[in-house]
PAGU-812147 format. One line per 4 residues: number of its first residue (from 0); their letters; for each residue x, y, z of C-alpha. Coordinates in Angstrom, 2 decimals, padded with zeros to 5 digits. Example, Ala and Ser with C-alpha at 12.3 -4.5 7.8 and 13.67 -1.06 7.14 Angstrom:
0) as) 012.30,-004.50,007.80 | 013.67,-001.06,007.14 .
END
This chain:
0) maet) -018.35,-037.93,003.81 | -021.39,-039.96,002.99 | -022.51,-037.98,000.02 | -025.95,-039.67,-000.12 .
4) svye) -027.11,-038.28,003.23 | -027.91,-034.60,003.74 | -028.61,-035.21,007.43 | -025.22,-036.88,007.93 .
8) sarm) -023.54,-033.91,006.25 | -025.41,-031.52,008.58 | -024.46,-033.60,011.63 | -020.78,-033.60,010.68 .
12) thee) -020.89,-029.87,010.00 | -022.34,-029.26,013.48 | -019.56,-031.39,014.95 | -016.93,-029.44,013.04 .
16) ieqy) -018.38,-026.16,014.31 | -018.26,-027.37,017.91 | -014.64,-028.48,017.64 | -013.58,-025.26,015.92 .
20) edal) -015.34,-023.26,018.62 | -013.51,-025.23,021.33 | -010.22,-024.66,019.53 | -010.96,-020.93,019.23 .
24) vntl) -011.78,-020.64,022.94 | -008.58,-022.46,023.91 | -006.51,-020.30,021.56 | -007.97,-017.03,022.84 .
28) nnpp) -007.53,-018.12,026.45 | -003.85,-018.96,025.92 | -002.15,-016.00,024.22 | 001.64,-016.06,023.85 .
32) rass) 003.34,-014.67,026.94 | 006.48,-013.44,025.18 | 006.44,-009.70,024.51 | 006.83,-010.03,020.76 .
36) hrlq) 004.75,-008.20,018.18 | 005.19,-011.01,015.65 | 004.01,-013.64,018.15 | 000.96,-011.57,019.10 .
40) mqwq) 000.14,-011.00,015.44 | 000.51,-014.70,014.63 | -001.79,-015.54,017.54 | -004.44,-013.16,016.17 .
44) lass) -004.08,-014.59,012.65 | -004.51,-018.14,013.94 | -007.63,-017.10,015.87 | -008.97,-015.30,012.82 .
48) qlld) -008.51,-018.40,010.67 | -010.48,-020.49,013.15 | -013.22,-017.86,013.15 | -013.33,-017.93,009.33 .
52) qivt) -013.74,-021.72,009.41 | -016.70,-021.38,011.78 | -018.39,-018.75,009.60 | -017.86,-020.86,006.48 .
56) ryda) -019.52,-023.88,008.06 | -022.45,-021.85,009.34 | -023.02,-020.63,005.79 | -022.99,-024.22,004.58 .
60) lqgm) -025.49,-025.18,007.28 | -027.80,-022.36,006.29 | -027.84,-023.67,002.73 | -028.66,-027.17,003.96 .
64) yeda) -031.58,-026.00,006.11 | -033.00,-023.70,003.44 | -033.05,-026.75,001.12 | -033.39,-024.84,-002.14 .
68) sger) -032.94,-028.05,-004.16 | -035.47,-030.03,-002.11 | -032.97,-032.82,-001.47 | -033.39,-032.66,002.30 .
72) arew) -037.19,-033.00,002.02 | -036.86,-035.98,-000.33 | -034.45,-037.69,002.03 | -036.82,-037.10,004.94 .
76) eala) -039.64,-038.71,003.01 | -037.38,-041.62,002.13 | -036.38,-042.07,005.77 | -039.96,-041.79,007.04 .
80) gdvd) -041.27,-044.35,004.59 | -044.73,-045.78,004.71 | -045.75,-047.45,007.96 | -048.18,-049.71,006.02 .
84) dedg) -045.29,-051.02,003.93 | -044.32,-054.59,004.70 | -040.71,-053.50,005.37 | -041.76,-050.62,007.61 .
88) amak) -039.93,-047.32,008.45 | -037.40,-049.00,010.74 | -036.25,-051.32,007.95 | -035.25,-048.35,005.80 .
92) fyar) -033.59,-046.73,008.78 | -031.43,-049.78,009.43 | -030.60,-049.98,005.74 | -029.26,-046.44,005.82 .
96) lehl) -027.38,-047.17,009.02 | -025.74,-050.20,007.41 | -024.78,-048.05,004.42 | -023.09,-045.48,006.70 .
100) qayy) -021.22,-048.15,008.63 | -019.97,-049.68,005.39 | -018.87,-046.24,004.19 | -016.76,-045.52,007.29 .
104) qkyp) -015.29,-049.01,007.22 | -014.16,-048.32,003.68 | -012.86,-044.83,004.52 | -011.90,-044.98,008.21 .
108) erai) -009.68,-041.91,008.05 | -012.66,-039.66,007.34 | -014.27,-040.51,010.64 | -011.34,-038.96,012.57 .
112) slet) -010.39,-036.21,010.14 | -011.82,-033.54,012.41 | -009.45,-034.41,015.22 | -006.46,-033.76,012.98 .
116) tatp) -007.63,-030.34,011.84 | -009.51,-028.65,014.65 | -008.79,-030.40,017.91 | -007.97,-027.91,020.71 .
120) silg) -004.81,-029.76,021.75 | -003.16,-029.03,018.43 | -004.06,-025.35,018.44 | -003.19,-024.71,022.07 .
124) aqda) -000.57,-022.08,022.95 | 001.83,-024.79,024.11 | 002.09,-026.29,020.60 | 004.54,-024.87,018.07 .
128) slfd) 002.16,-025.55,015.18 | 000.21,-022.46,016.20 | 003.25,-020.37,015.31 | 003.49,-021.25,011.62 .
132) fsim) 005.29,-018.11,010.50 | 004.87,-018.94,006.83 | 001.48,-017.23,007.22 | 003.27,-014.05,008.30 .
136) eref) 005.63,-014.29,005.34 | 002.71,-014.58,002.94 | 000.67,-011.80,004.51 | 003.39,-009.19,005.14 .
140) sgee) 006.44,-007.94,003.27 | 009.88,-007.73,004.80 | 009.58,-003.97,005.27 | 006.34,-004.38,007.23 .
144) mggr) 008.09,-006.57,009.85 | 005.04,-008.71,010.53 | 002.61,-005.77,010.60 | 004.63,-003.41,012.77 .
148) fldl) 005.39,-000.86,010.05 | 003.93,000.40,006.78 | 005.46,-000.33,003.39 | 004.41,002.68,001.28 .
152) yepy) 007.35,002.83,-001.09 | 005.23,001.96,-004.14 | 002.56,004.64,-003.48 | 005.37,007.06,-002.64 .
156) emfi) 006.98,006.49,-006.05 | 003.62,007.04,-007.74 | 003.09,010.27,-005.76 | 006.43,011.91,-006.54 .
160) nlrn) 006.00,011.04,-010.24 | 002.74,013.02,-010.46 | 002.91,016.26,-012.42 | 003.30,019.54,-010.52 .
164) vpri) 003.88,017.72,-007.24 | 007.02,018.66,-005.26 | 009.54,015.89,-004.68 | 009.58,015.22,-000.97 .
168) syle) 011.39,012.62,001.10 | 009.77,009.39,002.24 | 009.62,010.63,005.83 | 007.82,013.81,004.74 .
172) ylaq) 005.43,011.72,002.66 | 004.51,009.61,005.70 | 003.83,012.75,007.72 | 001.72,014.32,004.92 .
176) ldam) -000.06,011.13,003.87 | -003.54,012.56,004.44 | -002.78,016.08,003.12 | -004.66,015.97,-000.19 .
180) msvp) -005.48,019.66,-000.50 | -001.88,020.50,-001.38 | -002.16,018.61,-004.71 | -002.86,021.00,-007.64 .
184) latk) -006.24,020.72,-009.38 | -004.58,020.01,-012.72 | -002.93,016.97,-011.15 | -006.18,015.79,-009.56 .
188) rsea) -007.80,015.72,-013.01 | -005.18,013.26,-014.29 | -005.68,009.53,-014.50 | -002.38,008.95,-012.67 .
192) ykly) -003.71,010.70,-009.54 | -006.87,008.61,-009.60 | -004.82,005.41,-009.87 | -002.54,006.59,-007.06 .
196) ltrl) -005.49,007.21,-004.73 | -006.98,003.81,-005.55 | -003.71,001.97,-004.85 | -003.12,003.88,-001.61 .
200) reyl) -006.66,003.28,-000.36 | -006.52,-000.44,-001.17 | -003.16,-000.86,000.58 | -004.20,000.97,003.76 .
204) safl) -007.47,-000.95,003.94 | -005.74,-004.32,003.39 | -003.06,-003.50,005.97 | -005.68,-002.55,008.55 .
208) hktr) -007.60,-005.80,007.99 | -004.41,-007.90,008.19 | -003.07,-006.31,011.36 | -006.41,-006.35,013.22 .
212) pled) -008.01,-009.63,012.13 | -010.16,-009.97,015.26 | -011.74,-006.51,014.93 | -014.40,-005.22,012.55 .
216) mdap) -012.31,-002.98,010.33 | -015.17,-002.41,007.88 | -016.85,-000.16,010.44 | -014.46,002.83,010.11 .
220) eaaa) -014.75,002.78,006.32 | -018.54,002.46,006.45 | -018.78,005.37,008.91 | -016.52,007.51,006.71 .
224) lraf) -018.65,006.73,003.63 | -021.92,007.60,005.41 | -020.48,010.90,006.55 | -019.11,011.55,003.06 .
228) eddw) -022.49,011.10,001.36 | -024.11,013.65,003.67 | -021.22,016.11,003.43 | -021.06,015.79,-000.37 .
232) eqgr) -024.73,016.66,-000.82 | -024.38,019.66,001.49 | -021.00,020.74,000.05 | -019.04,020.28,003.26 .
236) vpgw) -016.29,017.94,002.04 | -012.92,019.70,002.66 | -011.59,021.02,-000.64 | -014.76,019.99,-002.50 .
240) ekke) -017.24,022.60,-001.30 | -018.21,023.33,-004.95 | -018.33,019.62,-005.81 | -017.26,018.96,-009.42 .
244) aaly) -016.87,022.70,-010.02 | -013.84,022.62,-007.74 | -012.16,020.18,-010.13 | -013.40,021.08,-013.61 .
248) gtgn) -014.52,024.67,-013.16 | -018.05,023.96,-014.37 | -020.47,026.73,-013.55 | -022.06,029.84,-014.98 .
252) sesg) -021.05,033.47,-014.84 | -018.59,033.10,-012.01 | -015.80,031.65,-014.16 | -014.36,033.04,-017.39 .
256) iwcd) -014.93,036.16,-019.56 | -018.34,036.54,-021.21 | -018.78,037.46,-024.85 | -022.25,038.90,-025.71 .
260) acqr) -021.88,038.28,-029.42 | -020.81,034.62,-029.13 | -022.90,033.99,-026.00 | -020.21,031.96,-024.21 .
264) fyak) -017.45,032.20,-021.60 | -013.71,032.16,-022.21 | -011.38,030.89,-019.54 | -008.48,033.36,-020.01 .
268) qtvy) -007.99,036.90,-021.20 | -005.56,035.80,-023.92 | -008.09,033.34,-025.34 | -010.77,036.00,-025.25 .
272) dahl) -008.56,038.52,-027.09 | -007.59,035.95,-029.73 | -011.18,035.05,-030.56 | -012.08,038.70,-031.28 .
276) ssar) -010.46,038.47,-034.71 | -011.99,035.09,-035.59 | -014.55,034.79,-038.40 | -017.17,033.36,-036.06 .
280) hlka) -016.95,036.33,-033.69 | -017.03,038.89,-036.51 | -020.07,037.19,-038.02 | -021.80,037.21,-034.64 .
284) vrrl) -021.00,040.92,-034.20 | -022.54,041.75,-037.62 | -025.70,039.84,-036.72 | -025.90,041.70,-033.44 .
288) qsge) -025.42,045.08,-035.16 | -028.13,044.29,-037.74 | -030.65,043.85,-034.95 | -030.83,040.05,-034.95 .
292) qpaa) -031.19,038.25,-031.68 | -027.98,036.53,-030.55 | -027.90,032.77,-030.62 | -028.82,030.86,-027.47 .
296) pqpr) -025.89,030.37,-025.14 | -024.02,027.20,-025.89 | -023.29,025.08,-022.85 | -019.63,024.61,-022.17 .
300) endt) -020.20,020.87,-022.12 | -023.17,018.61,-022.77 | -025.13,016.83,-020.07 | -023.30,013.54,-020.57 .
304) eqkk) -019.92,015.14,-020.01 | -021.23,017.00,-016.97 | -022.45,013.75,-015.45 | -019.11,012.09,-016.15 .
308) haqr) -017.25,014.98,-014.53 | -019.56,014.95,-011.51 | -019.16,011.19,-011.08 | -015.38,011.33,-011.46 .
312) akqi) -015.04,014.25,-009.02 | -017.20,012.45,-006.45 | -015.15,009.28,-006.79 | -011.87,011.16,-006.28 .
316) arde) -013.29,013.01,-003.28 | -014.59,009.71,-001.87 | -011.16,008.08,-002.15 | -009.53,011.09,-000.50 .
320) vlvr) -011.95,010.91,002.42 | -011.33,007.17,002.82 | -007.55,007.65,002.70 | -007.78,010.34,005.38 .
324) alat) -009.94,008.09,007.58 | -007.60,005.10,007.18 | -004.50,007.22,007.72 | -006.01,008.58,010.93 .
328) elas) -006.78,005.04,012.08 | -003.14,004.09,011.40 | -001.64,007.23,012.93 | 000.33,005.31,015.56 .
332) vrde) 001.70,002.89,012.95 | 002.78,005.83,010.78 | 004.67,007.35,013.70 | 006.36,004.03,014.46 .
336) tran) 007.28,003.65,010.78 | 008.92,007.07,010.70 | 010.82,006.36,013.92 | 011.99,003.00,012.54 .
340) ierk) 013.25,004.57,009.30 | 015.16,007.26,011.19 | 016.62,004.63,013.52 | 017.71,002.34,010.66 .
344) aslt) 019.37,005.26,008.88 | 021.70,005.69,011.85 | 022.68,002.00,012.07 | 025.81,000.50,010.61 .
348) erer) 025.74,-002.56,008.39 | 026.89,-004.75,011.24 | 024.13,-003.44,013.52 | 021.52,-004.19,010.87 .
352) eeev) 022.82,-007.75,010.62 | 022.65,-008.12,014.39 | 019.06,-006.88,014.34 | 018.11,-009.55,011.80 .
356) eame) 019.88,-012.19,013.89 | 017.96,-011.05,016.97 | 014.67,-011.43,015.11 | 015.62,-014.94,013.99 .
360) aemd) 016.56,-015.79,017.57 | 013.18,-014.53,018.73 | 011.47,-016.86,016.26 | 013.63,-019.78,017.42 .
364) eame) 012.62,-019.07,020.98 | 008.95,-019.04,019.98 | 009.23,-022.37,018.21 | 011.04,-024.02,021.14 .
368) tggm) 008.82,-022.70,023.94 | 005.45,-022.40,022.21 | 005.55,-018.61,022.26 | 006.01,-018.24,026.01 .
372) gyed) 009.70,-017.32,026.23 | 012.27,-019.23,028.23 | 011.60,-017.28,031.40 | 007.89,-018.20,031.32 .
376) agdd) 008.54,-021.76,030.19 | 010.71,-022.18,033.27 | 007.80,-021.27,035.56 | 005.53,-023.83,033.94 .
380) aegg) 008.21,-026.51,033.83 | 008.77,-026.24,037.58 | 005.08,-026.04,038.38 | 005.32,-022.42,039.44 .
384) ggek) 007.33,-023.28,042.56 | 010.28,-021.06,041.66 | 012.78,-023.33,043.42 | 014.78,-024.14,040.30 .
388) tynp) 015.06,-021.96,037.19 | 014.42,-023.72,033.88 | 017.41,-022.74,031.75 | 018.25,-025.45,029.17 .
392) lklp) 020.38,-023.15,027.01 | 022.47,-021.88,029.94 | 021.49,-018.27,029.34 | 022.83,-015.48,031.59 .
396) igwd) 020.64,-014.52,034.53 | 019.04,-011.09,034.32 | 018.36,-008.51,037.03 | 015.08,-010.26,037.92 .
400) gkpi) 016.78,-013.58,038.64 | 015.50,-015.22,035.45 | 017.35,-016.10,032.24 | 017.39,-013.28,029.72 .
404) pfwm) 015.42,-013.82,026.47 | 017.22,-015.78,023.79 | 016.87,-012.99,021.21 | 018.64,-010.57,023.57 .
408) yklh) 021.33,-013.20,024.17 | 022.06,-013.30,020.41 | 021.64,-009.56,019.89 | 024.43,-008.70,022.33 .
412) glrv) 026.65,-011.48,021.00 | 026.78,-013.23,024.36 | 027.22,-016.59,022.68 | 030.73,-015.51,021.53 .
416) eyrc) 033.39,-016.23,024.17 | 036.66,-014.31,024.59 | 039.44,-015.83,026.74 | 042.15,-013.66,028.34 .
420) eics) 045.41,-015.30,029.55 | 046.44,-012.15,031.37 | 043.28,-012.43,033.52 | 044.17,-016.05,034.47 .
424) dhvy) 042.25,-017.50,031.49 | 039.02,-015.80,032.49 | 036.26,-016.11,029.84 | 034.21,-013.03,028.86 .
428) kgrk) 030.91,-013.48,026.98 | 030.10,-010.79,024.47 | 032.24,-008.20,022.73 | 031.02,-005.35,024.90 .
432) vfek) 032.01,-007.05,028.16 | 035.33,-008.11,026.64 | 036.28,-004.56,025.59 | 035.22,-003.16,028.95 .
436) hfqe) 037.38,-005.57,030.98 | 040.66,-003.96,029.78 | 039.99,-001.06,032.16 | 038.87,-003.21,035.06 .
440) srha) 040.92,-004.23,038.09 | 041.32,-007.89,037.11 | 043.16,-007.08,033.87 | 045.15,-004.24,035.45 .
444) fgmr) 046.34,-006.58,038.22 | 047.44,-009.14,035.63 | 049.42,-006.53,033.71 | 051.17,-005.36,036.90 .
448) algl) 052.02,-008.94,037.75 | 053.73,-009.26,034.37 | 055.61,-006.00,034.94 | 053.89,-004.29,032.00 .
452) pntp) 052.03,-000.98,031.88 | 048.27,-001.13,031.23 | 048.35,001.48,028.44 | 046.08,001.79,025.37 .
456) efrd) 048.81,000.15,023.23 | 048.07,-003.18,024.96 | 044.33,-003.04,024.26 | 042.91,-006.26,022.67 .
460) vtri) 046.10,-008.16,023.66 | 045.06,-011.23,025.65 | 048.02,-013.63,025.35 | 051.02,-013.21,027.68 .
464) qdaf) 053.50,-013.99,024.90 | 051.97,-011.34,022.65 | 052.06,-008.81,025.48 | 055.80,-009.36,026.07 .
468) alae) 056.50,-009.20,022.33 | 054.61,-005.92,022.02 | 056.40,-004.48,025.06 | 059.80,-005.37,023.53 .
472) klrq) 058.80,-003.81,020.20 | 057.69,-000.61,021.92 | 061.04,-000.43,023.81 | 063.00,-000.81,020.55 .
476) qkrl) 061.00,001.91,018.89 | 061.62,004.16,021.86 | 065.40,003.55,021.74 | 065.55,004.28,018.01 .
480) qdve) 063.60,007.46,018.51 | 065.95,008.58,021.27 | 069.04,007.85,019.13 | 067.63,009.81,016.19 .
484) eddt) 066.83,012.76,018.40 | 070.35,012.77,020.03 | 072.74,011.93,017.14 | 071.03,013.28,014.07 .
488) ieve) 072.45,016.55,012.69 | 070.33,018.39,010.19 | 072.28,019.80,007.20 | 071.38,021.64,004.02 .
492) dehg) 072.44,021.03,000.45 | 073.68,023.68,-001.96 | 070.09,024.79,-002.63 | 069.19,025.16,001.03 .
496) ntfe) 066.95,022.05,001.20 | 066.92,019.82,004.25 | 066.14,016.12,004.43 | 062.84,016.73,006.18 .
500) llqr) 061.84,019.38,003.63 | 062.55,017.10,000.65 | 060.69,014.26,002.32 | 057.59,016.39,002.86 .
504) qgll) 057.69,017.43,-000.81 | 057.70,013.80,-001.87 | 061.12,014.01,-003.54 | 062.65,011.29,-001.37 .
END
């Protein structure tokens, strides 16, 4: 950029804003057509990044027009010049123009840099560069699955390690996330509880901003804070009706046992009974009996401590209100997280691996089709005529006459082929279809043609040679069993033990 010209910088900034606005409009008008949460989230993140670029450049423009340093005014005076000067204003203008031309001849790449960063064609939905999933990997953890679920394991560990808090399961914690009144007051006074609330509030707020980048997520927090300030002054915050007195027990005659001689309260009966024999109490009793006026009541805590307690109690109550508001805003995500955890607990290791493979296949499909899915890419490739289905990967046709999604193709293992000689070398795609065909008419007809029974013993046998070998082995076993049943005579030894009895006892 020509660093000597404020006006050139402003012009280029305006041009950048226009191109980013065009790119944002094109991006918002072309959302991904595939029904994938990760693709939709990536589309929102890309749009949010373009919006951030626009806001940043508007801020820079505002600084240029305010001209706090006076550089813009000085440049204007230099450009205007003096009309009585022998060179004239136009001479200085052409001198600046020549300087700019020389600058862009020396740095030609800077004149087209905008087209490589904000041109709409690059950020259109048809281009795979929009779906840079490294952004998703940086923004979300693996447990969050691209913003679909919450990852509250760290706050959960902090919660169950608090004192006097029952140890509950992670599912119960998700359901009771906004139930703060069940925490004992002694625990709320601890520093660990304050740190736990801060971490939980920060995570929920960050998650809400990441998963809804195109919405104003500061509004729910601001509304909750405004309502909190009014409710706190009027004592209407749930669980904090007495403000700091609810946490620290500060107050007057309502709490504790009063001693007239010492002019102070005692929290428990045992403490009150123990102080009766102390030297200070006995001295106060003698002064009272001699007719002296008792000393002025001593405050339970000085003003500074009271202010600290009030400030700390208000901060804890504020965090609790914010956590409740954010948890309510994320109620649907909490329910989906619980359902996902329960579902994953019932899966086998192999099913979990297949789920990961299906997600990778979904990402491959997004990269190859620009986020549309093969079934939608086919419509665009054929111009919407519908005469010929676009199916470059030879995917199976679904019930709607279109190729099934690639992620579903990998999830069901349809890329694995199983050949059966008994069924005249018919090929079955997918383990589920392969296992099902043993009870179908094609396989049963092949077994009858070979003169073999279609019994469960022949399940998973696909080669004719193996089927004959298994049939011969089963016949031999049957003959041996018949011979043993016909010719075997059971006898006893001198102790009355039979062969079968000794064998069951493990002696043979």
